[in-house]
N, C-alpha and C positions, 0 to 999 in steps of 0.2 A: 527360604526360611523354614527352619525345622520346625516339629511341632513345639520343641521346648522354646524355640525364639517366639513363638506366638504367645505361650503362657507367659514368659517373664522377661524382663529388659536385661539385656547382656550390657558389660560395661564398656565404654567407650576409651579411646586412646587419649592419653593427657596428652596435651599442647608441649611442645618444646618451650624453653623459654632464653632469651638473648642473654649477652653477659653482662655482667655488673661492674661498676666502677666503685673501686674501695673509695673513700675520702682521708684526706690524709688528716693523722692522727695530730692532735694539739696537747699541751701541756696540760693536764687537770681533766682531761676529756675520758669518756671511756674508749677502750680499743675493740676493734672487733677481731674475734677469734681467727686464728692463722688459717686453719683449715675450715672450710665449710661455713663461712660467716653469715650464710643468710638462712633464715628459718621460716619455714611456710607456714603459719599459723591459720587455724579456724576459730574464730574469734565467736563467743557466745552472744549474738545478739539477736533478737527477735524480728529481722528484717528480711523478707524474702529476697531483696534485691543485692543483698548483701551475701548471698550463699554462694560463697568462693573462698580462697587462701587469700592471706596476705602478707606479704614479706617485709620481717623485720630482721635487724642485725643481732648478731648474739655477742654479747660482751666478752672478753676473754676471763673474764673471772666467774661466768656461768659456762663456760664451753664443756665441762665435764658433766654439768647437770643436765643441760638441753640435750636431753636424748628424743631422738624420734617418738612418739607417744606420749610425753610428759605432759603435765597439766603447767600451764604459764600464765602469768599476768602480763598486760600489755597495756599501752595508754592506746586508744581508740575514739576519735572524735572528741576529744579532750578529756576522757573519763578512762579509769582502771578498769578493765573488764579482764574475764576470764578466758582462756581458749586452752587448744591442744595444739602442740607443735608436730605436724604431720611430717615433713622431712628436713633434712640440712643440705643445703646446696651452696655450690660456688657464686652461681648468677643470678641474676633477676632481671626481671623486664622494666620495673621500675625505673623511669628517669630520673627522680629527684633523690634526694638522700633520705635514707632509710632510718627508720626509729630505732631504738633498742629494745630489747627485751626489758620489763622492769623486773621481773625476778622471776625462778622456778618455782612454782607452787609446791611442785614433788617431782622429783626424777624417777619414781615410778612410772614405765611405761605401760600407761593402761588403753591405748589407743595403739592397737597394732597393724599394720598396713592391711591384714586380712579382715580386720574389724574395720577398718576406714573403708575398705573397698566395698564390704556389705552394707554400711550404711548409706553409701552413696546409691549404690544399685537400689536400696528400697526406697530413698527419697525418690528418687528418678520415677522408679515404678508407679508411686502414689501422688505424684505430683508435689511432694513436700519439700524441706529443707535439711540439709545434712544435719544441722545441729536439733533440728525436731527429732530425730532418729537417736543422734549420740545421747540425749539428754534421756530416751529412753533406755540405752543399751549400756551406759555406765553409769554405775550408782553413785552417788555422793561419796567424795573421801573420808577417809576418819582417820586421822594421822597415828593413832595409837595402834590401829590394827594392822598398818601401813607399814610402823617400824618393826613389827615382828617378822624373825626371819621365816625365809619359805621352807616348807618341809620337802622331804625327798617324794619325790614320785611313787605313789603305791601302785603296784604292779599286781595284774590277776595273772596268774601263771597256768592255771589250769581252766579249761574250756568247760562251760557244763554241759551236762547232757539235753539235746533238743528233740528227745523221743516223742514229746508233746506235741510238736510242730507235725508229726506225720499223719495227724488226723485232719489236717488241711492239704488240699490239693496245691503243689507248690511250696508248701510250706517246707519240706525238705531241702529242696534246691534251693530256698532262701537262706536258710541258715548254712548250708554247704558254700553260699557265695559271701556270707558273714566270717564265716571260719578261714576260709582264703582270701580276705581284704578285698574281695571284688566287688564293686558298684552294681547293686540291684535297687531298684524303686516297686514298692508293691503297695496297695490297698489291702488291706487285712479286715476281713469280716469275723468277728468272732463268734463262736459257738456260744448259745445260752447256759448259762452256768459255769462259763469259762474263768478259771482262776488268771485272769488277764494279767493282772499285776506281776505275775510269776511268769508269765511269758513274755511280756516286756522286759523284765530282768535278765531273762536267759539269752535273748536279744543283745541286750547291752554288756553283758558279760562274755558274749563270744566275739564282739567288735572288741572289746577290751584286751581280750587274751591274744589277738592279731597282733596286739599293738597299737591298736588305734584309740581312739575317744568315741564316747557316746553321750547323746543329749536326746532325753525324755522329756516332753511337757504334756502337762494333763491340766485339766479346768480348775480343779479348786483344791484347797487343803485336805480334804479327806482322801481325794485318790493320791495326793503328793505324799502321805502319809503312807499308804499302803504301797505304793511302788516304789518308796524309798527301803521301806522295811524289806520287801522282795529282794532290791537290788543288794541291800547288806546281807541277808542268807546267802545269795549264791556268789557274790566277789568280796565281800569280808568290808567292815565298817570305813577303813582308811582309804576305800578305792572309790568311796560313793560320797557325792556332796549335794544337799538339798538348798535349792534358791527359791527363797519367796519373801514378800514384803513382810512379814508378820513377824521376822526375826531379829527387829531392830536394827537401827543403821551401823554399829558397830561389827555384829554378827554378820549381817549380809554382807558388809564389805570384805570382811575377814573369808568369808567363804567364796566371793567373786575373785580376790585376789589368789586363793587357792587353784582356781579354775584358770585363771589366766598366767599363773606363773606354772602350771602343767603340771601340779601334784595331785590331782586326781583324775582318774580317766572317763569316770562314768558322772553324769551330771542331771538330774531330775527338778524341776520346778516348774510352775506356773507362768503364765503369760508372760510376764519379763524376761523369763530364762532364755526365749527364743533368740535372743542375742548373746547368751553367753561365750567366751571366747574359750572354746573347748580346744585344745591342743592335737592337731592333727585327727579330725574327727572321720570316723567311719560309718558312723550311724545316726540318722535325725528321726527320731519319731514323733508323732502328736495323736494323742488320744482323744476320741470323740471329737474330730475336728468341726462337728457342726455347732457346738456349743458357743453361744455368744460370748462367753468370756473370754474366747480365744483372739476377741478384736479389741485392741487396745482403743481405750475412750480418749488417747490423746492425738494431737498430729504427729503423724500423717495415716491414723488409724491402721497400723500393719495388722494382718491376720496371721495367726501362728503357721497355718498349714501352708500360705503361699511363702513366709519368708523362710521356712526350714527348708521348704521345696527347692528354693531358689538357692541357698546354701549349699545343699546337696550336690545342686545341679552343675554350681560354679567350683565346689572342692571335691568334687569325684567322689562322695560319700554315698551309702546306703540312705534310702528314704522309706516309712512306715507311715501310713495314715490309716489308723485303726478304730475300732468301734463297733458296738452291736449292729449299727445301722449305717447306711451311706449315703453321703449328701451327693448334690448335683456337681459339685466341683471336684469331688474324688471320681465321680464317673466318667468327668471329662478327661483324667488323668488316665482312666483306664480305655476310655475309646481312642485318645490320641497315642496310646501305646507306649507312653512315658513310664505307666506302671503297669505292673500286672497284678489282677486279682489273686489273693489267698483266701479261699472260700473252703468249708466243711464240704463233705461229699455229703450226699442225701442220707444215706444210713448211719451217717454220725449224726448227722441235724436230727432224725427222728428219734434217736436214743438220748439225745439232751435237750429236746424243745418239750416245753409244757403243752398242753392241750389249751386251744384258745376256742373261746366259744363267744361270738358277738350277740348282744342283746337283741331280740325281736327275730331270733330263727324261726322258722315255722313250727317245728317239734314246741319250741317256747311259747308260742302263741297261742297255739292249740290248749294247750294246758293253764296259759294264765294270759287273758286277754289284754291285761294292762302292761305285758312285758315291753310292749314298744315303747310306752310313755313313762313308763315307771323309772325311778330313779335308782333303787334297788329293787330289781323285780326278783322273784323267787329263785332263778338260777343261780343270782350272786350270794342270797342266802344260803341254799343250800350247797353252793362251793366252800363259803365261809364256815359253816358248820361242820362239814366233811373234813375241812383242814385242822381246825380245832380239836375235833374228837380223834384225829390222828394225832396230835399232840405238837403241831406245828402251826406258827404264828401266819397269821394273816396281812397281807398287805392291801391299804386302800390308798389309789392316789387321787387325789382331787386337785384340779387344775388351780384354784385359787387359795389364798391363807386368809385366816381371819375368820368372822362368824357368820354375818351375811354382807358382803362386800358390795352388793349393788341390791338397790330395790327400784320398784318401777308400779306405776299406776296398777291396782288390780283390776281396772276395768277394760282400759284401752292400751295398757302397757306401755305408755309413754314413759321414759326414764324420769326418775324423782330427781329433783335438784333441789338446791339449798336456795332459799329466798334472800337472802344475804349476798351470797358472792357466787352462786349459780353452779357451786360444787356439786358432786355427786353425794346423794344421801346411802347411810349404812346403817347398819343395826351392830351397835358395839358391845351388843350382851354377850352372854358365854356360859361354861358350866360354872355352877356354884354361886352365881350370882343372886342375892337374896332378893332384890327388886327387880322389875322387868325395867329397862332402859328405854325412852322413845327413842327414835331415829335421830341421827346427828350428820352433820356434814363431814365428809372426809377432808376436808379442805381445811375449813375453820373451826370445826368443832361445836357450831352452832345447833343446840337440839332442834329438833321441827316437832313438837307435840301436836299440832293442828294443821297436818297437810291438805292440801286441796290441790287436786291436779289442776293445771292451768288447761288443759286439752278438753276435759269433760266433765270436771268438777267433783269427780269422785273423791271421797276419803279414804278409801282402801289401799294398802299398799302392798306386792306380793315381792318375793325373793327372785331378783333375777338369777344371781348364783348362789350356791351354798356354798360357804367356806370351810376350811379343814376343821375349824375349833367346832363347828355347828355339826358337821358330819361326824365328830367323835362324839359329841354329845347324844347324838340320835343311834350312834351304834353302841353306846354305852347301855342304853335303854332297851335297844333291843338283842344285846347279848348279856344278861344281867350275870354278873360274878366273873367275867374276862376283862383281864386288865385291858387298858386302852391309851396307847402311847401316841403323842405326836411328834413328828418332826417335819421343821421347815422355819424359815426367817430365824429369830434368834436362836430357837433350840434344835439345832440338827443334831441327830445321833449317828454316829458312825457305824454302831454296830448293834444288835438286839439279841439276846439268848434265843434258843432254839425250842420254845417251849409256847401254849396256847397263850396268843395275846393279838389285839388288831392294832395295828402300828398306820395310821391316818397320817400320810406325808404329800407335800407339795411336790411336783416334779423337779428332779435334779437334788433332792434332799432325802432319798429310800435309802434307810439304814441296811446294810447287810446282816442276813440273820445266819445263823449258825445251822448248818445243813439246809440252809434256803428255806424259802416260804413254802406253803403247802398250798396256798391259793392269791391270786393278787386281783383285785375289785378295779378297773381302771374306769372311774365316774368322770360323768359330764365330759363325754367324748367330744359332742357340739362345742362346747366351750372354746376348746382347742381348733378344732377344724373350720370353725365359724369365724375366726379372726380376721381380719381384713389384712393380711400380710402375704407376700409372695411365696415365703416358706412355710405357710402356716401347716399345710399338709406334710412336707418335711419334717419340721419341728414335731408335730404331734408323733409321727411314727418314731422318730430317735425319742421321745422320752417314753413312749409306751414300750418300745424294745426294751430300754435300760431297766424299766422296772420288771418287765415279764420274763427278764436273763436272771433275775434274782430270784426264780421260782423253780420248783425241784421238777425234775424231768417228767413226762405225763407217765412213765412207767411206776414212777415213784407216788402216784395219786397228784402230781402237781398240775395246777388249771387255772386258767387267766380269763376271767370275764370283762371284756371290753363294752364300755357304754357306748355304742354307735353301729349305725346300720351296715349288714355283712356287706352291700354290694359296694360300698365306699374303699377307693382304692388302696389307702393307708390301712384299711380294716383287713382287706384280703392280703396284703404284703405281710402284716402280722400274723393272719391264720396261717399264711403258708410258709413265714419265717422267711420270706424271702426280699429284703431290703435292694438287693441289687435288681429287680425288676421294676421297684418303684422309683429308684432314682434313675434308671434308663427311662423310664416313662416322663419322670419329672424333666430331665434334660430335654428331650425331643419335644416337650412342649413348650420348654423356656425357649428353645432355639428357634421353634417355629413363631412364638411371639414378641422375640428380639428381647429378651431378659437374660441376664448375668446367671451362670458364665459362659452362655453362647456368645455372648458380646462383652465389651467391657462398658461400662455405663460410669458417669460423672454425676454428683449431686451438687448444686451451687445454690447455696441458701443464702439470702441476706433481706436487707430493703429493696422495694420494687424498683428504686432508681439505683442500688447498687448492682443489683442482679443485671436489669437492662444494659447499664454501662459497660460491665464486663464483659458480657456476650456479644454488644456491637465491637469491642475493640479487640477481641481475640479472635487469632486467626486458627479458626478449627480446621482438622484433617477435610478434604473433599468429601469422605465417607461419613460425616458427623451429622447426625440427625438429631435436632433440639426439639424436647418436648415440654410445653410448657412456656413462660412458667406460671404456676398456680399458685393461689393463696395458701399458707398455712398455718395463718391465724383467721378470728373473724373479723369481718368489714368494718370500720366505724361508719358513724352515720353519714359520711361522704361517700361511704363504699369502697375506702380504701383499705385494704390489708396491710398490717405493718411488716410481715415478711411473706416473702415469697420463695419459691423453690423452682428451678430448672433442671431436667435431667437431659444428657447428653450421651448419646451412644453411637459406640462406632463397633466394627468388627474387631476381632482380637488382635488381628494382625497390625491396628491402628493405634492399639493401646498405649504404647510409648508414646508416640507422637501427640493424643490427647493429652496425656499427661504433662508433658513437656509446653503445650501450648498454655494450660491452664496455670502453670508454676510460672511461665514468664508474664503470665496476664497477672497475677499475683505479686509479681516482683515491681512491674510496672505502678500499679496501684501504691503498693509500699514507698518507691520512691518519689510519688508524688504525693507521699503523706495522707492520703484518703482516709477520711476518719469512719466510714460507715464499714464495719466488717463483714466479710462476704466468707463464708464456709465452705470450703469444695473438699469433698470426699468422694476418692475412686472407689467403685464397687461396692456401695452402702449396702448394710442389711436390710434396713428398711426403704422400701421403694413405694409401697402403697400404704 
């Protein structure tokens, strides 16, 4: 078994079918088509045990429209249901009489053989069904958009310059491979301050100039806009299309059809674009693969990085996982030599990186005894003042939005809860409020004017975490006359001008500053690092590096002050700007403890009875280890929990067998019409 076999499932050969018997035609009855009268249909039914094709007859009147890949309507179990025609054949294994197709909804071939094979592999990899994947891969039909004629394919005739890639080790050889239409896989670690949308646009244009297609997937709409504009500048507007859910059903389907018909060679999009049917793909790119937006919340919960890597492996295309940080999954690709690292040299890194200062360094403590515990120590104020005096904005990253989103007892630090629904108490106030508001429940909204701690009886409250709005209010008082802007939740800024200002942002909502920020203050690092999450350290470093990459180089006065202790591994990785070292360390620890991606793990959630029954009847691989089940909800008066979760882990080589047996177990439950739902997820993000 090769290293790629251990990472992804490979397709299995389809079984041969026996000859069919054509029924005699009678007067008034439909006649089957003369050639290939059997249609293999995937029906859209939400039942796991029906995850296969069904044979129907094609009437002669629908012979021309019933092309492979089209949408059809068939009668299934007495009801009319939608489906896709996978292929036409002359034989069938069915012993009885075949029903006829009711109608062809559209002759547009939206399900190509390549897309069908991809959907089948993804379903098998994650233990889901084919229709679960096809619902994510093919957007709903829009008749008006479908009736429009296909436009001619836009060509990229001139390859752009890739001189900027010479700053990276192996960057030149990778671009040459794209120019020559050769397959290459890479994990790209972008330098701080890098214009990464322009670099990705250059790669896409190189692939398009060689006659092949390119697919670039980014986490959110702000990144999509930047990458799309960069690709238009390099390749032209006609050669690029953006796929996202916010364009409306008609425009979304129109753009998807342009991709399916081969009219555009370069496709950029968010999560759903990972299944885009790019014609003759030569490059697949995922930017910031550690972002949780890359995991689809619908069955079977596919991850963009894994799907694009599977497509690159199956279709002989190049693959790039890029970002300022590096995930343990990307590190696994490097260690198995499936992908090569593209990193900047130390000289280039020193030129581009800002100066990073952890809170609590010995020099700072000598000057300020409270530096180790203060939320904004003197070194942070000093960095902010220097940036503002130099005419540059200051970025302030706060882990939580809101004003004071969490409160606790001021004496014993017990979390404060609502007396009505036991929800968490928060402070809904904010800047500009005329009167002070009492604490209120964040679940039911009930105010709590007379709090009394149930543990110690104290009436005092304290803030556990200070939100972005409260931080903006405090900074506005600390720096009078300096404008304060916030970015996060419903008010996400795409960019800010390069003049003095304080920009308070939540992670992932940092706007791009013209000319770069003069300083970045990364506050409340303990709130990120202290989360009960397997990926807490990796996610914290990813968010820190994304913010620090927006700061000017140290030679131009750029500074980053991180609110965490210097000895911590994520802080050290940030100070040295070495995410590869942190990813290697993270992967080694997970391999030692038996956590993904070193192993494949499945999460089984449901009622205690349903979870126990599924585990008892599932024939797990011999290497499988079952952890739990453990309760997910508080027990009732009788000590029973409403929902439980069990974890099943196997070596990576047995991942396909684990997915297969869990899918078979779900199919058996569906066939018995079990009412208690069981949620199965392969390689879940949340494990702790």
